[in-house]
All heavy atoms as an XYZ file, in Angstrom:
861
protein
N       6.357     13.429     37.904
C       6.643     14.790     38.218
C       7.659     15.257     37.173
O       8.729     14.730     37.024
C       7.245     14.888     39.624
C       7.828     16.235     39.910
S       8.884     16.321     41.344
C       8.140     15.340     42.523
N       7.289     16.245     36.501
C       8.255     16.911     35.532
C       8.638     18.255     36.133
O       7.801     18.967     36.661
C       7.633     17.088     34.155
N       9.892     18.647     36.047
C      10.313     19.897     36.658
C      10.727     20.913     35.590
O      11.444     20.557     34.683
C      11.530     19.651     37.588
C      12.015     20.918     38.287
C      11.157     18.593     38.659
N      10.170     22.098     35.657
C      10.478     23.138     34.668
C      11.381     24.218     35.340
O      11.310     24.385     36.533
C       9.154     23.807     34.188
N      12.185     24.917     34.523
C      13.033     25.973     35.032
C      12.231     26.995     35.802
O      11.110     27.274     35.466
C      13.789     26.632     33.893
C      14.731     27.706     34.323
C      15.542     28.268     33.234
O      15.649     27.670     32.126
O      16.002     29.395     33.360
N      12.850     27.596     36.789
C      12.154     28.574     37.595
C      11.655     27.995     38.887
O      11.321     28.753     39.800
N      11.621     26.710     39.018
C      11.173     26.084     40.238
C      12.328     25.935     41.232
O      12.167     25.779     42.400
C      10.562     24.710     39.922
C       9.483     24.735     38.929
C       8.263     25.518     39.443
N       7.165     25.401     38.472
C       6.605     26.447     37.891
N       6.984     27.677     38.168
N       5.590     26.280     37.094
N      13.572     25.919     40.682
C      14.774     25.815     41.552
C      15.717     26.895     41.138
O      15.900     27.203     39.971
C      15.433     24.409     41.326
C      14.575     23.286     41.847
C      13.684     22.594     41.092
C      14.669     22.912     43.178
C      12.900     21.601     41.559
C      13.912     21.921     43.701
C      13.033     21.228     42.909
N      16.427     27.412     42.107
C      17.443     28.429     41.875
C      18.622     27.900     41.003
O      19.097     28.581     40.126
C      18.023     29.020     43.164
C      16.953     29.740     44.004
C      16.942     31.204     43.799
O      17.982     31.762     43.361
O      15.944     31.809     44.028
N      19.097     26.748     41.309
C      20.226     26.110     40.608
C      19.803     24.753     40.052
O      19.027     24.048     40.709
C      21.362     25.941     41.621
C      21.920     27.177     42.168
C      22.655     28.023     41.093
O      23.208     27.411     40.163
O      22.593     29.262     41.209
N      20.328     24.398     38.894
C      19.978     23.091     38.351
C      20.301     21.873     39.251
O      19.495     20.956     39.290
C      20.839     23.001     37.070
C      21.196     24.464     36.751
C      21.214     25.149     38.036
N      21.396     22.013     39.984
C      21.731     20.925     40.893
C      20.671     20.707     41.988
O      20.384     19.548     42.435
C      23.062     21.181     41.532
C      23.612     20.161     42.524
C      23.840     18.818     41.792
C      24.921     20.617     43.177
N      20.009     21.785     42.392
C      18.979     21.684     43.407
C      17.804     20.778     43.003
O      17.219     20.052     43.776
C      18.415     23.038     43.821
C      19.451     23.889     44.504
O      20.412     23.336     45.084
O      19.305     25.143     44.512
N      17.463     20.808     41.693
C      16.417     19.971     41.175
C      16.808     18.457     41.302
O      15.955     17.703     41.678
C      16.139     20.319     39.722
N      18.061     18.171     40.947
C      18.475     16.835     41.001
C      18.532     16.304     42.454
O      18.088     15.209     42.742
N      19.043     17.131     43.340
C      19.166     16.756     44.751
C      17.735     16.561     45.341
O      17.494     15.653     46.138
C      19.938     17.750     45.578
C      21.405     17.843     45.208
C      22.073     19.022     45.945
C      22.109     16.530     45.523
N      16.801     17.444     45.000
C      15.414     17.325     45.509
C      14.810     16.040     45.035
O      14.169     15.302     45.811
C      14.599     18.496     45.015
N      15.006     15.653     43.785
C      14.447     14.441     43.202
C      15.058     13.192     43.895
O      14.334     12.257     44.244
C      14.745     14.387     41.710
N      16.333     13.217     44.146
C      16.999     12.104     44.835
C      16.493     11.963     46.258
O      16.269     10.872     46.745
C      18.462     12.228     44.752
C      19.104     12.055     43.339
C      20.606     12.361     43.421
C      18.862     10.697     42.824
N      16.365     13.042     46.978
C      15.869     13.063     48.282
C      14.423     12.564     48.378
O      14.041     11.811     49.242
C      15.991     14.396     48.963
C      17.443     14.752     49.229
C      17.574     16.144     49.855
N      18.992     16.463     50.057
C      19.559     17.590     49.782
N      18.826     18.603     49.348
N      20.823     17.802     49.986
N      13.641     12.965     47.411
C      12.239     12.475     47.337
C      12.154     11.017     47.186
O      11.468     10.306     47.916
C      11.527     13.182     46.126
C      10.153     12.594     45.780
C       9.114     12.913     46.829
C       9.689     13.087     44.453
N      12.989     10.510     46.210
C      12.933      9.008     45.976
C      13.474      8.255     47.244
O      12.930      7.162     47.534
C      13.758      8.676     44.713
C      13.186      9.249     43.434
C      11.802      8.661     43.130
O      11.021      8.275     43.945
N      11.498      8.641     41.816
N      14.477      8.809     47.885
C      15.014      8.117     49.049
C      13.980      8.129     50.149
O      13.797      7.104     50.831
C      16.290      8.865     49.500
C      16.976      8.183     50.642
C      18.318      8.867     51.038
C      19.009      8.177     52.173
N      20.303      8.807     52.476
N      13.290      9.248     50.396
C      12.242      9.319     51.398
C      11.115      8.379     51.139
O      10.587      7.695     52.020
C      11.786     10.717     51.534
N      10.681      8.284     49.837
C       9.649      7.353     49.484
C      10.018      5.931     49.649
O       9.206      5.072     50.014
C       9.118      7.632     48.059
C       8.271      8.877     47.915
C       8.025      9.163     46.446
C       6.973      8.736     48.661
N      11.286      5.608     49.344
C      11.719      4.264     49.561
C      11.650      3.850     50.996
O      11.227      2.768     51.377
C      13.193      4.131     49.044
C      13.730      2.718     49.114
C      15.112      2.613     48.494
C      15.614      1.185     48.579
N      16.956      1.093     48.011
N      12.088      4.784     51.907
C      11.989      4.522     53.338
C      10.511      4.415     53.735
O      10.145      3.518     54.529
C      12.744      5.666     54.090
C      12.817      5.450     55.545
C      13.674      6.491     56.273
N      13.573      7.830     55.737
C      14.492      8.516     55.048
N      15.652      7.953     54.767
N      14.270      9.712     54.633
N       9.673      5.351     53.285
C       8.244      5.344     53.560
C       7.609      4.023     53.178
O       6.857      3.413     53.937
C       7.615      6.495     52.863
C       6.075      6.573     52.963
C       5.488      7.178     54.063
C       5.285      6.016     51.981
C       4.093      7.240     54.177
C       3.925      6.121     52.061
C       3.304      6.682     53.167
N       7.907      3.586     52.006
C       7.337      2.360     51.424
C       7.815      1.094     52.124
O       7.141      0.051     52.037
C       7.581      2.262     49.908
C       6.731      3.300     49.177
O       5.667      3.667     49.635
N       7.271      3.720     48.073
N       8.980      1.106     52.738
C       9.519     -0.086     53.339
C       8.635     -0.594     54.481
O       8.766     -1.752     54.894
C      10.986      0.140     53.776
O      10.965      1.056     54.904
N       7.828      0.252     55.016
C       6.932     -0.181     56.140
C       5.483     -0.421     55.641
O       4.588     -0.607     56.510
C       6.928      0.966     57.157
C       8.224      1.251     57.814
C       9.016      2.307     57.351
C       8.828      0.317     58.732
C      10.292      2.496     57.939
C      10.044      0.560     59.260
C      10.778      1.652     58.863
O      12.029      1.851     59.411
N       5.245     -0.387     54.367
C       3.897     -0.540     53.869
C       3.765     -1.771     52.961
O       4.687     -2.185     52.314
C       3.474      0.677     53.111
C       3.039      1.728     54.066
C       3.370      3.121     53.681
N       3.041      4.084     54.667
C       3.861      4.343     55.718
N       4.992      3.704     55.891
N       3.503      5.221     56.644
N       2.545     -2.291     52.973
C       2.225     -3.411     52.064
C       2.299     -2.863     50.628
O       2.082     -1.630     50.354
C       0.776     -3.877     52.277
C       0.551     -4.459     53.649
C      -0.940     -4.865     53.776
O      -1.579     -5.178     52.828
O      -1.374     -4.739     54.949
N       2.565     -3.703     49.683
C       2.769     -3.292     48.340
C       1.619     -2.469     47.750
O       1.864     -1.473     47.065
C       2.976     -4.517     47.388
C       3.429     -4.172     46.020
C       3.902     -5.367     45.236
O       4.104     -6.446     45.795
O       4.000     -5.206     43.989
N       0.376     -2.829     48.058
C      -0.788     -2.023     47.547
C      -0.846     -0.662     48.137
O      -1.538      0.206     47.559
C      -2.027     -2.828     47.774
C      -2.213     -4.093     46.949
C      -3.452     -4.830     47.391
C      -2.282     -3.764     45.486
N      -0.175     -0.403     49.232
C      -0.304      0.932     49.867
C       0.935      1.780     49.636
O       1.027      2.849     50.184
C      -0.468      0.722     51.410
C      -1.731     -0.033     51.813
C      -1.767     -0.302     53.321
C      -2.982      0.700     51.310
N       1.867      1.325     48.839
C       3.095      2.045     48.599
C       2.854      3.230     47.607
O       2.014      3.126     46.731
C       4.199      1.149     48.040
C       4.615      0.155     49.080
C       5.690     -0.774     48.537
N       5.974     -1.803     49.560
C       6.521     -2.954     49.353
N       6.865     -3.284     48.152
N       6.733     -3.763     50.346
N       3.660      4.253     47.758
C       3.560      5.437     46.839
C       4.817      5.356     45.980
O       5.957      5.398     46.518
C       3.546      6.736     47.644
C       3.586      7.942     46.683
C       2.358      6.765     48.549
N       4.653      5.241     44.668
C       5.765      5.151     43.747
C       5.625      6.253     42.736
O       4.582      6.401     42.151
C       5.829      3.781     43.060
C       7.002      3.645     42.115
C       5.883      2.665     44.100
N       6.681      7.016     42.574
C       6.649      8.130     41.613
C       7.825      8.012     40.629
O       8.851      7.378     40.980
C       6.636      9.575     42.300
C       5.449      9.722     43.096
C       7.881      9.820     43.039
N       7.672      8.630     39.506
C       8.729      8.717     38.515
C       9.060     10.247     38.381
O       8.197     11.062     38.505
C       8.304      8.233     37.103
C       7.810      6.791     37.190
C       7.200      6.404     35.911
N       6.081      7.346     35.595
C       5.180      7.073     34.683
N       5.232      6.027     33.911
N       4.231      7.932     34.473
N      10.349     10.577     38.167
C      10.739     11.995     38.028
C      11.500     12.151     36.751
O      12.382     11.356     36.357
C      11.615     12.418     39.228
C      12.043     13.882     39.034
C      10.923     12.181     40.546
N      11.125     13.192     35.967
C      11.890     13.633     34.746
C      12.302     15.040     34.956
O      11.513     15.908     35.304
N      13.617     15.338     34.663
C      14.112     16.697     34.880
C      14.853     17.155     33.650
O      15.682     16.472     33.093
C      15.064     16.794     36.065
C      14.457     16.167     37.334
C      15.445     18.263     36.317
C      15.438     16.111     38.487
N      14.465     18.352     33.202
C      15.186     19.029     32.077
C      15.190     20.481     32.447
O      14.525     20.920     33.379
C      14.410     18.797     30.744
C      15.026     19.428     29.529
N      16.312     19.007     29.138
C      14.607     20.310     28.712
C      16.621     19.726     28.046
N      15.580     20.480     27.795
N      15.951     21.269     31.663
C      15.988     22.672     31.975
C      15.732     23.509     30.707
O      15.944     23.013     29.640
C      17.293     23.113     32.619
C      18.431     23.093     31.639
C      19.772     23.605     32.280
N      19.703     24.883     32.848
C      19.910     26.012     32.224
N      20.112     26.024     30.947
N      19.829     27.171     32.860
N      15.299     24.726     30.934
C      15.170     25.607     29.729
C      14.005     26.557     29.959
O      13.294     26.476     30.955
N      13.839     27.432     29.011
C      12.737     28.438     29.085
C      11.395     27.745     28.894
O      11.290     26.794     28.094
C      12.946     29.494     28.044
C      14.243     30.332     28.276
C      14.098     31.179     29.537
O      13.036     31.745     29.897
N      15.141     31.219     30.301
N      10.393     28.239     29.559
C       9.002     27.750     29.416
C       8.126     28.999     29.213
O       8.438     30.085     29.590
C       8.565     26.874     30.570
C       9.439     25.681     30.728
C       8.503     27.647     31.863
N       6.973     28.693     28.686
C       5.888     29.707     28.554
C       4.902     29.435     29.655
O       4.392     28.285     29.804
C       5.256     29.614     27.145
C       4.081     30.612     27.063
C       6.265     29.882     26.064
N       4.555     30.460     30.421
C       3.531     30.299     31.425
C       2.289     31.025     30.998
O       2.351     32.225     30.707
C       4.012     30.842     32.794
C       5.230     30.027     33.292
C       5.640     30.481     34.672
O       5.067     31.359     35.318
N       6.649     29.878     35.203
N       1.182     30.309     30.985
C      -0.074     30.879     30.566
C      -1.226     30.299     31.327
O      -1.446     29.083     31.288
C      -0.274     30.676     29.017
C      -1.456     31.377     28.459
C      -1.708     31.136     26.964
N      -0.447     31.448     26.189
C       0.001     30.655     25.208
N      -0.629     29.608     24.862
N       1.128     30.994     24.616
N      -2.012     31.110     31.974
C      -3.174     30.667     32.686
C      -2.937     29.550     33.679
O      -3.639     28.555     33.796
C      -4.325     30.266     31.760
C      -4.767     31.434     30.857
O      -4.719     32.597     31.339
O      -5.118     31.192     29.696
N      -1.710     29.653     34.384
C      -1.407     28.597     35.399
C      -0.775     27.367     34.785
O      -0.416     26.443     35.509
N      -0.641     27.316     33.429
C       0.006     26.159     32.808
C       1.407     26.579     32.347
O       1.697     27.716     32.124
C      -0.781     25.736     31.568
C      -2.086     25.066     31.931
O      -2.136     24.407     32.986
O      -3.031     25.128     31.124
N       2.280     25.541     32.200
C       3.624     25.784     31.620
C       3.639     24.970     30.277
O       3.124     23.883     30.184
C       4.727     25.345     32.513
C       4.918     26.311     33.691
C       4.608     23.946     33.051
N       4.117     25.605     29.263
C       4.140     25.107     27.882
C       5.479     25.215     27.256
O       6.312     25.994     27.652
C       3.093     25.844     27.032
C       1.754     26.072     27.627
C       1.001     27.110     26.849
C       0.970     24.778     27.619
N       5.704     24.409     26.241
C       6.910     24.533     25.385
C       7.660     23.264     25.286
O       7.351     22.247     25.965
N       8.696     23.239     24.397
C       9.473     22.108     24.192
C      10.137     21.543     25.411
O      10.288     20.353     25.656
C      10.479     22.288     23.115
C       9.921     22.352     21.670
O       8.777     21.823     21.471
N      10.583     22.936     20.730
N      10.701     22.449     26.243
C      11.382     22.047     27.485
C      10.467     21.335     28.442
O      10.806     20.365     29.090
C      12.089     23.194     28.140
C      13.166     23.679     27.227
O      13.972     22.977     26.722
N      13.214     25.028     27.036
N       9.196     21.744     28.519
C       8.225     21.025     29.318
C       7.897     19.664     28.756
O       7.850     18.675     29.508
C       6.932     21.886     29.454
C       5.830     21.131     30.203
C       7.165     23.203     30.081
N       7.782     19.600     27.445
C       7.547     18.335     26.778
C       8.680     17.321     27.027
O       8.449     16.163     27.266
C       7.341     18.534     25.280
C       6.085     19.277     24.995
O       5.186     19.403     25.784
N       6.021     19.903     23.807
N       9.956     17.853     27.025
C      11.032     16.945     27.290
C      11.036     16.442     28.723
O      11.192     15.262     28.907
C      12.378     17.700     26.980
C      12.495     17.957     25.453
C      13.578     16.910     27.464
C      13.617     18.918     25.063
N      10.805     17.286     29.662
C      10.703     16.877     31.088
C       9.602     15.839     31.226
O       9.762     14.841     31.934
C      10.532     18.089     31.983
N       8.480     16.123     30.591
C       7.373     15.184     30.699
C       7.683     13.846     30.113
O       7.324     12.773     30.648
C       6.122     15.840     30.070
O       5.014     14.956     30.122
N       8.297     13.853     28.952
C       8.701     12.597     28.326
C       9.726     11.836     29.145
O       9.624     10.586     29.187
C       9.217     12.908     26.900
C       9.610     11.676     26.126
C       8.352     10.851     25.750
N       8.745      9.821     24.869
C       8.680      8.503     25.112
N       8.157      8.142     26.275
N       9.044      7.581     24.253
N      10.609     12.495     29.765
C      11.563     11.858     30.662
C      10.846     11.157     31.819
O      11.111     10.015     32.132
C      12.579     12.868     31.161
C      13.595     13.397     30.150
C      14.435     14.520     30.775
C      14.541     12.299     29.682
N       9.920     11.908     32.405
C       9.131     11.349     33.487
C       8.370     10.105     33.055
O       8.358      9.125     33.749
C       8.153     12.425     34.027
C       7.320     11.950     35.198
C       6.007     11.469     34.779
O       5.477     11.950     33.742
O       5.447     10.640     35.506
N       7.702     10.147     31.887
C       6.915      9.013     31.465
C       7.777      7.872     31.045
O       7.274      6.690     31.073
C       5.959      9.444     30.357
O       6.679      9.810     29.186
N       9.041      8.096     30.732
C       9.908      6.997     30.325
C      10.656      6.396     31.530
O      11.270      5.309     31.457
C      11.015      7.562     29.379
O      10.410      7.980     28.195
N      10.573      7.034     32.696
C      11.221      6.551     33.889
C      10.508      5.353     34.534
O       9.289      5.234     34.362
C      11.373      7.657     34.904
N      11.285      4.517     35.146
C      10.690      3.441     35.947
C      10.252      4.005     37.294
O      10.787      5.032     37.747
C      11.690      2.323     36.221
C      12.212      1.590     35.061
C      13.197      0.513     35.407
C      14.422      1.196     36.039
N      15.539      0.295     36.253
N       9.259      3.410     37.907
C       8.826      3.886     39.235
C       9.944      3.878     40.208
O      10.736      2.930     40.255
N      10.095      4.951     40.966
C      11.195      5.068     41.904
C      12.465      5.618     41.356
O      13.488      5.609     42.034
N      12.475      6.025     40.084
C      13.729      6.451     39.467
C      13.659      7.944     39.036
O      12.534      8.523     39.063
C      14.131      5.613     38.237
O      13.227      5.806     37.152
N      14.774      8.432     38.663
C      14.883      9.875     38.215
C      15.577      9.835     36.878
O      16.740      9.366     36.761
C      15.706     10.725     39.187
C      15.870     12.153     38.646
C      15.111     10.733     40.574
N      14.982     10.335     35.806
C      15.636     10.482     34.481
C      15.889     11.976     34.272
O      15.050     12.838     34.495
C      14.717      9.980     33.360
C      14.581      8.455     33.307
C      13.848      8.063     31.959
C      15.864      7.713     33.416
N      17.077     12.254     33.780
C      17.566     13.614     33.573
C      18.145     13.746     32.193
O      18.796     12.854     31.694
C      18.624     13.958     34.600
C      19.180     15.369     34.406
C      18.143     13.752     36.029
N      17.876     14.836     31.498
C      18.517     15.095     30.206
C      19.991     15.221     30.424
O      20.456     15.757     31.405
C      17.912     16.349     29.527
O      18.202     17.480     30.324
N      20.728     14.631     29.490
C      22.226     14.754     29.553
C      22.674     16.171     29.586
O      23.612     16.526     30.249
C      22.894     13.964     28.434
C      24.350     13.988     28.389
C      24.948     12.743     29.079
C      26.410     12.539     28.817
N      27.276     13.637     29.183
N      21.981     17.050     28.839
C      22.344     18.451     28.798
C      22.292     19.122     30.222
O      23.164     19.876     30.579
C      21.378     19.229     27.866
N      21.284     18.718     31.005
C      21.199     19.189     32.392
C      22.266     18.480     33.208
O      22.961     19.150     34.003
C      19.796     18.991     32.963
C      19.669     19.342     34.461
C      20.044     20.818     34.689
C      18.283     19.026     34.883
N      22.410     17.224     33.109
C      23.355     16.451     33.868
C      24.758     17.059     33.744
O      25.502     17.095     34.754
C      23.327     15.004     33.529
C      24.290     14.171     34.261
C      24.129     13.911     35.650
C      25.481     13.686     33.655
C      25.049     13.137     36.345
C      26.336     12.946     34.381
C      26.156     12.621     35.719
O      27.046     11.892     36.413
N      25.129     17.384     32.542
C      26.446     17.922     32.294
C      26.682     19.218     33.103
O      27.863     19.571     33.461
C      26.693     18.224     30.821
C      26.824     16.897     29.999
O      27.067     15.826     30.675
O      26.732     17.002     28.784
N      25.660     19.970     33.419
C      25.763     21.218     34.193
C      26.062     20.940     35.706
O      26.444     21.799     36.437
C      24.527     22.042     34.047
C      24.388     22.571     32.647
C      23.111     23.446     32.517
N      23.089     24.534     33.473
C      23.526     25.770     33.197
N      23.976     26.028     32.017
N      23.457     26.717     34.056
N      25.787     19.702     36.134
C      26.014     19.329     37.486
C      27.502     19.036     37.786
O      27.919     18.876     38.901
C      25.173     18.092     37.913
C      23.722     18.394     37.872
C      23.115     19.610     37.803
C      22.694     17.450     37.950
N      21.699     19.434     37.824
C      21.443     18.124     37.894
C      22.622     16.040     38.014
C      20.234     17.459     37.927
C      21.405     15.409     38.036
C      20.245     16.120     38.058
N      28.275     19.014     36.754
C      29.752     18.851     36.801
C      30.208     17.749     37.752
O      31.044     17.925     38.640
C      30.376     20.187     37.277
C      30.080     21.344     36.323
C      30.460     22.711     36.874
O      30.780     22.816     38.069
O      30.417     23.649     36.135
N      29.581     16.556     37.563
C      29.950     15.333     38.265
C      29.650     15.360     39.780
O      30.103     14.503     40.521
N      28.765     16.264     40.278
C      28.396     16.286     41.651
C      27.356     15.282     42.030
O      27.083     15.005     43.208
C      27.948     17.671     42.079
C      29.164     18.648     42.033
C      28.790     20.035     42.458
N      28.243     20.679     41.259
C      27.855     21.949     41.246
N      27.831     22.663     42.355
N      27.418     22.464     40.134
N      26.675     14.673     41.042
C      25.733     13.582     41.266
C      26.184     12.465     40.249
O      26.448     12.734     39.134
C      24.271     13.978     40.979
C      23.861     15.021     41.987
C      23.377     12.752     41.029
C      22.452     15.540     41.741
N      26.236     11.258     40.761
C      26.621     10.109     39.913
C      25.374      9.553     39.219
O      24.327      9.489     39.806
C      27.296      8.993     40.734
C      28.568      9.431     41.329
N      29.719      9.600     40.608
C      28.890      9.767     42.575
C      30.644     10.023     41.397
N      30.225     10.139     42.613
N      25.510      9.272     37.957
C      24.427      8.698     37.150
C      24.972      7.764     36.073
O      26.181      7.752     35.840
C      23.635      9.827     36.555
N      24.083      7.013     35.478
C      24.491      6.195     34.385
C      23.736      6.625     33.108
O      22.561      6.945     33.205
C      24.267      4.694     34.681
C      22.867      4.297     34.897
C      22.733      2.859     35.314
N      21.387      2.487     35.616
C      20.631      1.741     34.824
N      21.134      1.143     33.757
N      19.347      1.496     35.162
N      24.412      6.631     31.987
C      23.796      6.968     30.733
C      22.887      5.842     30.252
O      23.263      4.711     30.364
C      24.869      7.262     29.688
C      25.631      8.533     30.061
C      26.547      9.020     28.875
O      26.184      8.821     27.770
O      27.562      9.614     29.228
N      21.736      6.181     29.757
C      20.772      5.189     29.310
C      20.624      5.191     27.807
O      19.868      4.398     27.275
C      19.379      5.473     29.940
C      19.286      5.297     31.444
C      17.866      5.577     31.912
C      19.716      3.911     31.904
N      21.267      6.148     27.149
C      21.123      6.221     25.674
C      20.194      7.440     25.383
O      20.158      8.424     26.084
N      19.404      7.304     24.305
C      18.557      8.443     23.843
C      17.115      7.979     23.777
O      16.827      6.814     23.555
C      19.036      8.861     22.432
C      20.455      9.442     22.438
C      20.866      9.838     21.030
C      22.302     10.411     21.064
N      22.709     10.890     19.774
N      16.243      8.971     23.983
C      14.781      8.728     23.824
C      14.291      9.743     22.771
O      14.883     10.863     22.629
C      14.000      8.857     25.127
C      14.082     10.301     25.673
C      14.446      7.856     26.176
C      13.099     10.552     26.806
N      13.258      9.379     22.097
C      12.654     10.343     21.171
C      11.514     11.060     21.847
O      10.817     10.549     22.754
C      12.036      9.557     19.906
O      11.113      8.598     20.406
C      13.136      8.891     19.122
N      11.387     12.315     21.440
C      10.332     13.218     22.103
C       9.565     13.791     20.955
O      10.102     14.381     20.013
C      11.024     14.330     22.929
C      10.003     15.296     23.463
C      11.873     13.760     23.995
N       8.263     13.591     20.994
C       7.359     14.187     20.015
C       7.606     15.716     19.885
O       7.666     16.416     20.886
C       5.901     13.907     20.435
C       4.860     14.356     19.411
C       3.456     14.035     19.904
C       2.427     14.493     18.952
N       1.114     14.227     19.373
N       7.750     16.147     18.677
C       7.995     17.546     18.380
C       9.404     18.001     18.417
O       9.734     19.145     18.122
N      10.364     17.082     18.776
C      11.778     17.403     18.834
C      12.424     16.475     17.814
O      12.251     15.262     17.784
C      12.377     17.101     20.224
C      11.631     17.788     21.326
C      13.861     17.488     20.239
C      11.647     19.305     21.316
N      13.175     17.140     16.905
C      13.728     16.345     15.696
C      14.827     15.383     16.162
O      14.897     14.269     15.540
C      14.227     17.302     14.662
O      15.271     18.148     15.206
N      15.637     15.701     17.116
C      16.722     14.827     17.483
C      16.449     14.083     18.799
O      15.803     14.695     19.728
C      18.052     15.635     17.707
C      18.573     16.264     16.470
C      19.046     15.282     15.467
O      19.703     14.306     15.856
O      18.798     15.451     14.251
N      16.773     12.828     18.899
C      16.546     12.109     20.142
C      17.402     12.816     21.300
O      18.403     13.390     21.086
C      17.146     10.678     19.885
C      17.096     10.580     18.402
C      17.341     11.949     17.866
N      16.904     12.654     22.523
C      17.466     13.358     23.686
C      18.316     12.315     24.471
O      17.815     11.314     24.894
C      16.365     13.880     24.637
C      15.404     14.786     23.841
C      16.997     14.586     25.847
C      16.041     16.059     23.379
N      19.638     12.613     24.716
C      20.424     11.747     25.521
C      19.959     11.856     27.054
O      19.677     12.899     27.511
C      21.859     12.239     25.421
C      21.840     13.123     24.238
C      20.437     13.644     24.039
N      19.892     10.664     27.714
C      19.271     10.587     29.066
C      20.251      9.851     30.011
O      20.980      8.966     29.592
C      17.952      9.883     28.962
C      17.298      9.691     30.295
C      17.020     10.563     28.054
N      20.188     10.332     31.257
C      20.906      9.634     32.324
C      19.908      9.328     33.460
O      18.841      9.940     33.571
C      22.106     10.457     32.924
C      23.129     10.708     31.823
C      21.655     11.743     33.561
N      20.254      8.293     34.239
C      19.377      7.900     35.343
C      20.205      8.038     36.658
O      21.352      7.658     36.692
C      18.923      6.471     35.193
C      18.095      5.992     36.372
C      17.620      4.533     36.158
O      18.449      3.686     35.810
O      16.417      4.315     36.376
């Protein structure tokens, strides 16, 4: 799941929603056999996007998507730029930087 701006009123809401989702799935999965468990990865970034014919496009969407694909199942990866806007209200650990196709500089990431 990649989250684009406009889906949440405040950046912190996106992070809290992702954490609540992962917590609920962990509880849901604790009662199921491994083959029946639902495991998702979440990538969150913020910024302007282009909406066209029901699709969202642009570098910010690509960054969120790359964060999601780089995440381990059951985790949430967030761009450091977004995390800094949360002003310490959610605890995370820095993972370093990832490269994103079409973006010249690697993106700092937290989990």
